[in-house]
N, C-alpha and C positions, 0 to 999 in steps of 0.2 A: 310668777303664773302663769306669763300669758307667755311666756318663752315655752313655760311646758305641753298651755297648750299648743304652741305650732310644733309644737317636737313629735306630739303624737298624732296630730293630724296629718305631719309629712309621712309618719309610721303606715299609720292606717290609710295612707294614700298608694302609697309605693309595693311596687307588685313584690305579691306572696314570692316566698324562696321553699324548693322542696326539699327535706332531710339527706337526701343522695348526692352524690357528686353525680357530675356529668357521664364521666364513666359508668359507674352503675346506673344507670337510666336505661342506657343503651347496651351492655349486660342484660339487663329485661327484658332489653325486648328484644332482644337477640335470643333470649330463651322463651319468648311467644310465637316468633318469627319461622325461627330454624332450632324448636328444642332438642332435634337430635344428633347436632349439628352435618346437615347433609349439604347445608352450600357447598363445602368443601371440595365435595366429592359427587355434585350433582354431572349429571349426566341427561341431556335432558333437550330435544324437540319443540321451543314454543315459537306459537307461529301466531300473530295481531292483527289488527283492525285498526291504522292511526288516520283518525277524521283530524280535518281540516278545514276550519271557514270555506265558505267559495271555492272550493275546491272538493275534486271527488278525494272517494276512500283509496287509498293505502293498503296494500296489503304488504307485510313482511313477517318473513319467520326468520329464528337463530339459531345455531346446534351449537347449543354450550358442554362444554368436553372439563370443564374443573380438573379431570384427572392426570390427563394427559396436558392440557393448558390449548388445544384449541380453540377455534370458535369462529364459522362460519355464517353468515349474514347473508340471507337469500333474499333477493326484491325485484317487481316485477317492475321495471324501467322503461315507459315507454313500446308497450305490451311484448317485454323482451323478458325475459328469466335472467339477469341476474347473481352472478355467485360469488360474495368476496369470502377466498380459503385464509386465515391465518394458523398458520402451523408451527407452536411454538412463537420466534416471530420472522419467519418467513410468509409470505402473501402471495398468492394464486389465484386468479381470475377466469371466469367462463363464462360466456353469453349460450342463454339455450343448450348447455349444453359443448358447449364447441369452445375449446379450452388456446385456438390459434389466432388471437387477435391484431388484430389494426391498430399501430400507431392514433387513428384516427378514432377509433372506437375507444380505446384506455383514454382518450380525451373525452369524448362524449359523453360515459359513463365513468367521467370522476372517480378510473381506479387507479385511484395514487393508494401509494404504502402508509401515506402518509394521513389520508384520511382513510383509509380500511381500520390504523390503529384506532384512530377520534370513535370510530363508527364500536369497535369492539369494548371503548372503554368504556362509552356514549350507556352500549344494554345493560352489558356485566354491571355497572356501579347501580345505575337507576332497579336494573333487577333485582341487585344484590343484595339492598340496604333493606334493613343497617345491618351485616354483619359486615357489609363495604370500611364500613365503620371503623374496623379492624387493623386496615390495612395500616404498612408503613407509610408517614408523613402524616400522619392523620395527627390534629390536636385538639380534642374533646374540652371545653371549656368546664371548671369545675364546678360552676356557678347554674343552678336547674333551678327557671324563671316560670312562675303560672303566668301565662297568657291564656287567650282564647284566639282558636283560628279555625278558621269555616266553621262559624256561630259553635262552633266547639271548646269546650276546657280542657283546657292540657300542659304539660310538664315542656317545653320550652329549653333547649339546650343549642349553645351556638358548638361551631364547628369551621376550623381553619386548617390550609394546606400549609407541606413545607413547599420552600418556588418552584421547583423543580416537579415538584407533581401540581399543583394549581394555586392559583392566586383568588380564587371569588369565596366568600364569607359566609357560610350556608346554616341554618339554621331548624330544625328540628324535630316534629312537634308530637307528642306521644301522649297515647288517652290515658288518665292517674291513675286510672284502678286496673286494666290488666298489661300497659304497656304499648298493648297498638301502637303501629306509628299510624298518624293518619294526615298528613303530609309533611310539606318541608319547604324553605327560599331559601335562595341565593342572592345576590348582591359580586357583582363586579367592583362595584367600588358602591360605596353605603350611604357614603356623603350625598351621593348626587340620587337616591334612593330605586337606585334605574334594577336589571336582574326580572327573576321569575317568580312565580308562586304556583306551588303545585300543591293538587288536594289527590286523596286517594277516595277510592270509593270502593264498597267490598272485594274480597278476596278468595281464593282459589289456593286448596291444597296441591301444592306439586311436591310429589313425590317425597312429601313429608314438611316440606318445608310453605310456610300461608302469604303467598305472596299478594298484592292488591292485584284487581282484577282490571281496575280504568285507572287510569291517572290526567287527568286533565290538568292544563297548563294555562296562565295569566299572565300579563304583564303587572309588574307593581304600580305604575304610573296612573293604571285608569284601569285595570282591570282586565284589559283588552281579553275575551278568549282566542287562544292560541293554536287549541287542539287538545283531541285526547286520543290516548292509547289503551289499548282493550285489549286483553287479553282473552282471546278466542278460542284458542284451546294447547293443548299439551300430549306429546306423548312419550314413547321413549326413545334415546338417542339410536339411530340407523345411519345414518350418515359419520363415518367415521374417519380420520387419519392416523397411520402408525407411523 
């Protein structure tokens, strides 16, 4: 009798799981955020206000051309307009529309191809979620756990990647009623509790895609605010490479 009581107590205290698999929850979330499958052919100009504690706001914009596989990052750096252009797998740069840059300018503004590809992947991954969870090299755990995230009830799905793609462990959180993504967290080393968690607030319908309006970053260890990225406006893509 006592053993049976302990088993029942353990079952009651254990996190409840959802009947759908992780892949099914992700698919439902993609249906919510991108019901017309617009992400794969998105051509858009997005502008951001990026706030950081004890620092001036940073203003950035990106040009996404998922049809041709091109990407541009535009950012004001030291009062100069710096552009990184990626056409397929080739990088081009200009500062205040001037293309003949010196070695000193390349170094001062960190205009390396490695960093440019990193920035492209960073922006496309975050603003392309949850659709990016279908990319090659992505592994979605079958188990779905009921959890609390940002004081909200959520479905938690664990995701990891092939070594060539990335080594971080991610957890994504979805509204259990409509499968909207409400946030996520990642760990470099889960045993150390490092990494960050990100909350999402409000939404913007960008050419048929339901994107988060605000994305706020915190550290895991002490919930230190790292910054907020705000989607301030969007428009049709005019800056194109052929």
